N, C-alpha and C positions, 0 to 999 in steps of 0.2 A: 391558814390560808383558805379562802373560799373555794367552792367548786368552780364559780365563775372565773375566778383569778387563775385557778390551775388550768382551766380549759383555756383561756386566753394566753396563758404561757405556753401550752403545747402548740397552739395555732401559731404564735409567732416563731416558735422554733421550726415549725414545718415551713413557714413562708421563707425564713432565713435560708433553710436548706435548699429550697427550690430556687431562690434567688441566686445562691451560691453556684448550683449546677447550671443555671441558665447563664450566669456570667462566665464559667468555665467554656460552655459550648459556645457561646458568642465570641470569646477570646479565640477559641480554636478556629472558628469560621473566619474571623478577622485575619489571623495569621495566614490561613489557606488563601484568603483573598488577596493579600499583599504578595504572597509568593507567586500566585498565579499572574497577578497584574504585572510583576516584576519580569516574569517570563515572556509574557504577552508583549510588554512594552519593548524588552530587549530584541524579541523577534521582529517586531515592526520596525525598530531603528535600523537593525542590519538588513532586513529586507531578503534574507538568504537563509535556507536551512543548512544545517551542519552536514559535512559529508557523511555518508553511512558507511557501516563496517560490515555488514551483513546483506546478502541478496537472498530472498526466499524465492525460489523456483517452483512454479506450480504446473506440473504436466497435466493438462486437462483430462477429465474423465478417468478410466481405470477400472479394473475388474469387470463386473457385470454391466457397467455403463461404458459402452464401446464408443459412444460419440457418433459422428458421421462414418458411413461405410460406404466404399466403393469397391465392388468385387471382394478380393481378400484383403483389401488395405483398411485398417481400422484407424480412425482418428486417435484412439488411445495409444496406439503404438507410435505413431509419428510424434505426437506431443512429447512421450517420453524420451524418444530418440533425440529430439531437438534439445529438450532441457538437459539431457546428459551431456550433451556437447558443449552448450553454454556453460554448464557446471564445471567442465573441464577448462575451457578457455578462461573463465573468470579466475579459477583457483591459480591458474598459470600466472595471471596478473596480480596475485597476492590478495585477492578479495575471498573472504569467507562465504560460503553458500549453504543453504538449507533447502532439501528437496521436500515438497509435501508428500511424495510417494517416490519409492526407488524402485518398484517393480510394478507388475500388472495387478494392482490392488485397488480396491475401492475406498475412496476417502470422501466423506461428505463435504459438501460446501462450508457448512458450520466449522468442521474441524480444520479445514484449510484456512479459515479466516481466524479462528482461534489460534492456531499455531503462530500465525503472523503477528497477531496482537499481543502474544506473549513474548515475542522477540523484542530486541532493542537495537536502535540505530540501524534500521533495515529499510529496504524497498521490497516491494512485491511484484513479480513479473509472472503472469499466467499465460500459457502458451496454448492455442487452439487452432483449429482449421475450420474454414467455412464450408457451407453447402448452399445450394440455392436452386431455385426451380429454372430460372433463366441460365443460359450459358454465359457465365461471367468469370472473370479471374482477377486476380489482384491481391494486394496485401493492405491490412488497415490495423490500427491500433486504438483501443478504446481506454477512456479514463471515466470515473464516475464524476457526474456533476455534482453530487453531494455525497460526502463519506462520513461515516460515523467518527467521533472524536471524543472518547470517554475523557471526563473532566474529573478532578478530584471529587470524590463522593459527596462531600459536604457543601460543594459549590456547583455541582452538576446541574441545579436547577436554574442557574443564572444564564439566560440565553447568550449573554455577550460572550462568554468564555467557549461555549459550544460553538458558536458562529465563528470566532476568530480562529480556532484551532482547524475546523472544517474546511474554512476559506484556505488556510494555508496548506492543507494537504491536497486539496484539489488543484491549486495552482501548481504545486510541485508535480502532481500526477500528469498534469497536462504538458509540463516541460519534458518529464520523462518519457511521455508517449511521443512527442515530437521528434526527440533525438532517436528513438528506436525506430520509428516510421521512416525518417530520413535515411538512416542507414541501410535498412531493408530494401528500400527502393534503389538506393545506389549500389548495393551489392548484387541484387537479383535482377535488377531491370524489369521487375514485374509493374503492372499498372498501379499507379499510386491512388488508393481510396481514401487517404488522409486519416487523420485522427479525428475521433468522434466521441461524444459524451453518451454513456449508457449506464443504467443502474444494474449492471451484473453484480450478482451476490458477492462474489469474492473481492471484488475492487471496490464495492460501495460499502462493505462492512469491515473495512480494515482502517486504521488511523495512521497509516504511512503511505508515502508516495506509492501508487498501485496503478498497473496497467495490465491490460489483457490484449494479447497479440493474436490476430487472426492471419496465419502464416500462409494463406492460399485457400483455394476451393477444391474440395474433394469431388464437386460436381463437375469440374472442369477436366477434360481429358488432357488439355495441355498442361495445366497444373500437376495432374498426376503424374504424367510423364516426367516432369521435372523432379518432382518429389521421390521418384524412384531411384533418382541418382544420388549415391553417397556424397558426391562432391557438391551437389546442389545443396542438400541438407547441412553440409558442413558451412556453406556460404551463408546459408539462413541463420545458423547458430552464431556465426561470426558477426552477423549484422546486429543481432540482438544483444550480443556481448559488447560490441563496438558502441552501441547506442547507450548502454549502461555506463560504460566507462566514460563517454564523453559527458553524460549528466554529472557523474562525479567529478570530473575534472573542472567543469564550469562551476560547481559549488566550491571547490577548492579555490578557483580563481577569484571568486567573489569574496570569500572570506579573507584572502590575502590582500586584496584591494581594500577592503573594509578596514583590515588590521593597521594597514599604512596610512589610511586617510582619517582614522578615527581620531579626533582631537582629545578624547577623554584620556586621563591618566590610566 
């Protein structure tokens, strides 16, 4: 056999090997494509997310990060107090919970988001208190206008999948924010500052329904007086819990309705 023939045979073997590898990669990408398309189509057909099994509660600030301060009152202490109350109320209703911090410790925004993204079938509720230069009061709830939505690694470059998942999370976050906001206004009788879109890190960088609650103004003497009351803080926690449970119940109702009306076998 000539050197030319030997070289040609070796080149052909390399080409076949590369073609085989390319075929394997293409097959895996196609499989991922069909899997994600099936999930996206199913989600679009039902129009409703599945009920969650875990609530990630995020008491804002902590440790050296005190948050807003009014005299001897620190935002980090109030957020932890409210979160612990919500935690107790949700567990009493049979919902599993996870706190991003359980004491006066510092947890970075990145770690709070990472903990949430590692969880499954969850929603995320971050609790904070406002401050302002003007004398204002009231409660408001935020959702992110755009949320991250990690797709399978081999299809993450396809904008369609990222867009669909992000849009679904954002709509769910808007609904969750509305239920919590309505419950807070109804229970506390505080001025309704509404639900708003804002790219706060902890709600913009998670791929689950996520909201950030601003439960009052520490720059308002009226709000401070109320927040010093144990009963008022319990009402605030009950409102957050009530909004979460209402959101869950609506998801269940939608799934039940779809299960009854779906003509598919």
